[in-house]
C-alpha positions in Angstrom: -3.9 43.7 -15.8 -1.9 43.0 -19.0 -1.2 39.5 -20.3 2.5 39.9 -19.4 1.6 40.9 -15.8 -0.8 37.9 -15.5 2.0 35.5 -16.7 4.4 36.9 -14.2 1.8 36.5 -11.4 1.2 32.9 -12.5 4.9 32.2 -12.6 5.4 33.7 -9.2 2.5 31.6 -7.8 4.0 28.4 -9.2 7.4 29.2 -7.7 5.8 29.8 -4.3 3.8 26.6 -4.5 6.9 24.7 -5.4 8.8 26.2 -2.5 6.0 25.3 -0.1 6.0 21.7 -1.4 9.8 21.5 -1.0 9.5 22.8 2.5 6.9 20.2 3.3 9.2 17.5 1.8 12.3 18.7 3.8 10.4 19.0 7.1 9.0 15.5 6.5 12.5 14.1 5.8 13.9 15.8 9.0 11.0 14.3 11.0 11.8 10.8 9.8 15.6 11.2 10.5 14.8 12.4 14.0 12.5 9.4 14.6 15.1 6.9 13.3 17.7 8.4 15.7 15.1 8.5 18.6 14.2 4.8 17.8 17.8 3.8 18.5 17.6 5.5 21.9 14.3 3.9 22.8 15.4 0.5 21.8 18.3 0.8 24.3 16.5 2.4 27.2 12.8 1.4 27.2 10.9 -1.8 27.7 8.8 -1.3 24.6 11.1 -1.3 21.5 10.5 1.3 18.8 11.9 -0.9 16.1 9.5 -3.3 14.4 10.3 -7.0 15.2 10.2 -7.7 11.4 13.1 -5.3 10.9 15.3 -7.6 13.1 14.2 -10.5 10.9 15.1 -8.5 7.7 18.5 -7.5 9.1 19.4 -11.1 10.2 18.5 -12.4 6.7 20.5 -9.7 5.1 23.5 -10.5 7.3 23.3 -14.2 6.3 23.1 -13.1 2.6 26.2 -10.9 3.1 28.1 -13.8 4.4 27.2 -16.0 1.4 24.4 -18.0 3.1 20.7 -18.4 2.4 18.5 -15.7 4.0 16.0 -18.4 4.7 18.2 -19.8 7.4 16.7 -17.1 9.5 13.5 -18.5 10.8 10.4 -16.5 10.0 12.0 -14.8 7.0 9.3 -15.3 4.4 10.0 -12.6 1.9 11.7 -12.1 -1.5 15.5 -12.4 -1.5 15.4 -8.9 -3.0 14.5 -7.5 0.4 17.4 -9.1 2.1 19.7 -7.9 -0.7 18.5 -4.4 -0.3 19.4 -4.5 3.4 22.9 -6.0 3.1 24.4 -2.6 3.9 22.8 -3.0 7.4 25.8 -5.2 8.3 28.4 -3.1 6.4 27.5 0.5 7.2 24.9 0.8 10.0 22.0 -1.3 11.2 19.6 1.6 10.5 20.4 1.6 6.7 17.1 -0.2 5.9 15.1 2.3 7.9 16.5 5.2 5.8 15.6 3.2 2.6 12.1 2.6 3.8 11.6 6.2 4.9 13.0 7.5 1.6 10.3 5.4 -0.1 7.8 7.0 2.3 8.8 10.4 0.9 8.5 9.1 -2.6 4.9 8.1 -1.9 4.2 11.8 -1.1 5.9 12.9 -4.3 4.0 10.4 -6.4 0.7 11.5 -4.7 1.4 15.1 -5.8 2.3 14.0 -9.4 -0.8 11.9 -9.8 -3.1 14.7 -8.5 -1.4 17.3 -10.7 -2.0 15.1 -13.8 -5.7 15.0 -12.7 -5.7 18.9 -12.7 -6.2 19.2 -9.0 -5.3 22.7 -7.6 -2.0 23.2 -5.8 -3.7 23.8 -2.5 -5.7 20.6 -2.6 -2.6 18.7 -3.8 -0.6 20.0 -0.8 -3.4 19.0 1.7 -3.6 15.5 0.2 0.2 15.0 0.4 0.2 16.2 4.0 -2.4 13.5 4.8 0.3 11.0 4.0 3.6 12.7 5.0 2.5 14.2 8.3 0.3 11.3 9.5 1.7 9.5 12.5 0.4 6.2 11.3 2.4 6.5 8.1 5.7 8.2 9.1 6.2 5.6 11.9 6.0 2.7 9.4 9.3 3.3 7.7 11.1 4.6 10.7 10.2 1.5 12.7 11.7 -0.7 9.9 8.6 -1.9 8.0 9.1 -2.4 4.3 5.6 -1.4 3.2 6.5 2.1 2.0 8.6 0.5 -0.7 5.5 -1.4 -1.9 3.3 1.7 -1.7 5.8 3.7 -3.7 5.9 1.0 -6.4 2.1 0.8 -6.5 1.8 4.6 -7.0 4.5 4.5 -9.6 2.5 1.9 -11.5 -0.6 4.2 -11.3 1.5 7.1 -12.5 2.9 5.1 -15.4 -0.6 3.9 -16.5 -1.9 7.5 -16.4 1.0 8.6 -18.7 0.3 5.6 -21.0 3.5 3.8 -20.2 2.0 0.3 -20.2 5.2 -1.7 -20.5 6.8 0.2 -17.6 3.7 -0.3 -15.4 3.6 -4.0 -16.2 7.3 -4.4 -15.4 6.9 -2.8 -12.0 3.7 -4.7 -11.3 5.4 -8.1 -11.9 8.3 -7.0 -9.7 6.2 -5.7 -6.8 4.1 -8.9 -6.7 7.3 -10.9 -6.5 8.6 -8.6 -3.8 5.6 -8.9 -1.5 2.9 -11.1 -3.2 -0.1 -9.3 -1.7 -0.2 -6.5 -4.4 -1.9 -9.2 -6.5 -5.1 -7.7 -5.0 -4.6 -4.7 -7.3 -4.9 -6.9 -10.4 -8.6 -6.5 -10.8 -8.7 -2.6 -10.7 -5.8 -2.5 -13.1 -7.6 -4.9 -15.5 -10.7 -2.7 -15.3 -8.6 0.5 -16.1 -7.1 -1.3 -19.1 -10.3 -1.2 -21.0 -9.2 0.0 -24.5 -11.5 3.0 -24.6 -10.8 4.0 -21.0 -7.0 3.6 -21.2 -6.5 5.3 -24.5 -8.8 8.3 -24.0 -9.0 8.7 -20.3 -12.8 8.8 -20.4 -15.6 6.7 -19.0 -16.7 4.1 -21.7 -20.2 5.0 -23.0 -23.0 2.7 -21.9 -24.5 2.8 -25.5 -21.9 0.2 -26.6 -23.6 -2.2 -24.2 -27.2 -1.1 -24.7 -27.1 -1.3 -28.5 -26.3 -5.0 -28.2 -29.6 -6.7 -28.1 -28.9 -10.4 -28.4 -27.3 -12.6 -25.8 -24.7 -13.8 -28.3 -23.6 -10.2 -29.2 -23.3 -9.3 -25.5 -21.1 -12.4 -24.8 -18.9 -11.6 -27.8 -18.6 -8.0 -26.6 -17.5 -9.1 -23.2 -14.9 -11.4 -24.6 -13.4 -8.8 -26.8 -13.3 -6.3 -24.0 -11.7 -8.8 -21.7 -8.9 -9.8 -24.1 -8.0 -6.3 -25.2 -4.5 -5.7 -26.6 -3.6 -3.6 -23.5 -4.7 -6.4 -21.1 -2.8 -9.1 -22.9 0.4 -7.0 -23.1 0.1 -6.1 -19.4 -0.4 -9.8 -18.4 2.4 -11.1 -20.5 5.0 -8.5 -19.4 4.0 -8.5 -15.7 3.7 -12.3 -15.6 7.0 -12.7 -17.4 8.8 -10.4 -14.9 7.2 -12.2 -11.9 8.2 -15.7 -13.2 11.7 -14.5 -14.1 12.3 -13.1 -10.6 10.9 -16.3 -9.0 13.1 -18.4 -11.3 16.3 -16.5 -10.3 15.4 -16.8 -6.7 14.7 -20.5 -7.0 18.0 -21.0 -8.8 19.9 -19.5 -5.8 17.8 -20.8 -2.9 15.8 -23.7 -4.2 12.8 -25.1 -2.4 13.6 -22.9 0.7 12.5 -19.9 -1.3 9.5 -21.6 -2.9 8.2 -22.7 0.5 9.0 -19.7 2.7 8.3 -16.8 0.3 5.3 -18.3 -1.7 3.7 -21.5 -0.5 3.9 -20.7 3.2 1.4 -17.9 2.7 -1.2 -20.2 1.3 -1.0 -22.7 4.2 0.1 -20.6 7.1 -1.2 -21.5 10.6 0.5 -18.8 12.7 -0.7 -18.9 16.4 0.9 -15.6 17.3 -1.5 -12.7 18.0 -2.2 -10.4 15.2 -5.0 -8.2 13.9 -6.6 -11.0 11.9 -10.0 -12.2 13.3 -8.9 -15.7 12.4 -5.8 -16.0 14.6 -7.7 -17.0 17.8 -9.1 -20.1 16.1 -5.6 -21.1 15.0 -4.3 -20.5 18.5 -6.9 -22.7 20.1 -6.3 -25.6 17.7 -2.5 -25.2 17.2 -1.4 -28.2 19.3 -3.1 -30.6 16.9 -1.7 -31.1 13.4 -3.5 -29.3 10.6 -3.9 -31.2 7.3 -2.9 -29.5 4.1 -6.6 -29.0 3.2 -7.3 -27.4 6.6 -4.3 -25.1 6.2 -5.6 -24.0 2.8 -9.1 -23.4 4.2 -7.6 -21.4 7.1 -6.0 -19.1 4.5 -9.3 -18.3 2.6 -11.0 -16.2 5.3 -7.8 -14.2 5.7 -7.6 -13.7 2.0 -11.1 -12.3 1.9 -10.8 -10.1 5.0 -8.6 -6.9 5.1 -6.9 -7.0 8.5 -5.6 -4.0 10.4 -1.9 -4.5 10.0 -2.3 -4.1 6.3 -4.3 -0.8 6.4 -1.4 0.8 4.5 -2.4 -1.3 1.5 -5.3 1.0 0.9 -4.3 4.0 3.0 -1.6 5.1 0.4 -4.5 5.4 -2.1 -6.7 7.5 0.1 -5.0 10.9 -0.6 -5.7 10.2 -4.3 -9.5 10.3 -3.8 -9.7 13.0 -1.2 -10.3 15.9 -3.7 -13.4 14.1 -4.9 -14.8 13.3 -1.4 -18.0 14.9 -0.1 -17.1 13.9 3.4 -17.1 16.8 5.9 -14.0 16.8 8.1 -15.9 18.5 11.0 -18.4 15.7 11.3 -18.1 12.4 9.4 -14.4 12.8 8.8 -13.6 13.4 12.5 -15.9 10.5 13.5 -14.0 8.2 11.2 -10.6 9.3 12.4 -11.6 9.0 16.1 -13.2 5.6 15.5 -10.2 4.2 13.6 -7.6 5.5 16.1 -9.7 4.4 19.1 -10.2 0.9 17.8 -6.5 0.5 17.0 -5.5 1.9 20.4 -7.9 -0.5 22.1 -6.3 -3.4 20.3 -2.8 -2.2 21.1 -3.5 -2.1 24.8 -4.6 -5.7 24.9 -1.6 -6.6 22.7 0.7 -4.9 25.2 -0.9 -6.8 28.1 -0.2 -10.1 26.3 3.2 -9.4 24.8 4.9 -7.5 27.6 3.0 -8.4 30.8 2.3 -12.0 30.0 -1.4 -11.8 30.9 -3.7 -14.3 29.2 -5.9 -11.9 27.2 -6.2 -13.9 24.0 -10.0 -13.8 24.0 -10.1 -10.0 24.7 -7.5 -9.5 22.0 -9.6 -11.4 19.5 -12.7 -9.4 20.5 -10.6 -6.2 19.9 -9.8 -7.5 16.5 -13.5 -7.9 15.7 -14.0 -4.3 16.9 -11.2 -3.1 14.7 -12.5 -4.9 11.7 -15.9 -3.3 12.2 -14.2 0.1 12.5 -12.3 -0.4 9.2 -15.4 -1.6 7.4 -17.4 1.4 8.7 -14.7 3.9 7.6 -14.3 2.3 4.1 -18.1 2.3 3.6 -18.3 6.0 4.5 -15.4 6.8 2.1 -17.2 5.0 -0.7 -20.6 6.6 0.0 -19.1 10.1 0.0 -17.0 9.6 -3.2 -17.9 11.5 -6.4 -17.1 9.7 -9.6 -14.7 11.4 -12.0 -12.9 10.0 -15.0 -9.2 9.4 -15.2 -8.7 12.8 -16.6 -11.0 15.7 -17.4 -12.0 17.3 -14.1 -10.6 20.2 -12.2 -11.1 20.6 -8.4 -11.0 24.2 -7.2 -8.9 25.3 -4.2 -11.8 24.9 -1.8 -12.1 21.2 -2.7 -15.8 21.6 -3.4 -16.4 23.0 -6.9 -15.7 20.4 -9.6 -15.6 21.7 -13.1 -15.5 19.7 -16.3 -12.5 20.4 -18.5 -12.8 20.6 -22.3 
């Protein structure tokens, strides 16, 4: 075949792939619109509401802000004022406004997953499968449609990764400072970002050579090397910009809402002793001891185990990153992959059954619910360990994954 014919074939293939992705995006959008509409019906006709209880909290806080009052007058609103501001149209246009915003962010996550994988030279077929893992997964498309704000955070995190891959350090730092103000918990991503911002890794996209370390023989030289690597220009810039944005957002919020903002949005999370049932393995201890007053030290101590344990309601924190590593996974879907999926879904369903008995039937099953939390934690740990064990290392750029997802070739 002539060169011109080959170019036409490649161009035709690109157009087909683009049309397929657009079709996936449109069908995902229609699915989310349907679920939002269906959610309105279920909320009106069924015992179990489709809408997340947190969405009611967001909406009430937004309504207070729209009327010129503090969103923190709404009890249990413990988020950035930006979230309430974003949902002010809930009380102007329609109460489902926020769900559409969250679902649109959900679609953005799919778009960013594709962009990141394309930058890493992943084939179109593998890209599409990875995007489908997010967009067509019931555990993700119900998040935004039920009124949970996590898709916004996921979209911002992936945008930060995309900005870093393109070398836009200032932009990545700005959004990181903003997202940490918005939800606080993305502070957990600080360590991997710092590791990526190694001068050699960030500038060239390659794994730093071990020789730089091995050639340093003396203890003094090694300590100097570590200090120089830690305080690289990229890391200092990222810290200054992101820290500045975070402090500026908090300063503006404090100016408008004072100590209410400081306590509810920030300090509360360090000393929370919430007796309500949740996926955390620590809630049962708090529930049993809630009637007595906790000292400030006890409250802080109660926070530490929750800080070091990833609990189930926050699975989306790492799940939005899973499609990014699938092309480099050696896990077989037929065996280990299917086992992980069944184990995770089964453990979550098991917990939800006990949660339903407690929340809607009023049965005292706190102990059983806590035990279900332990089972779910074990399931999460097992799945994450399997993912890590079956992952192949690849540098930031420089590898191509073929359409079968198996053959990895080094690029020049």
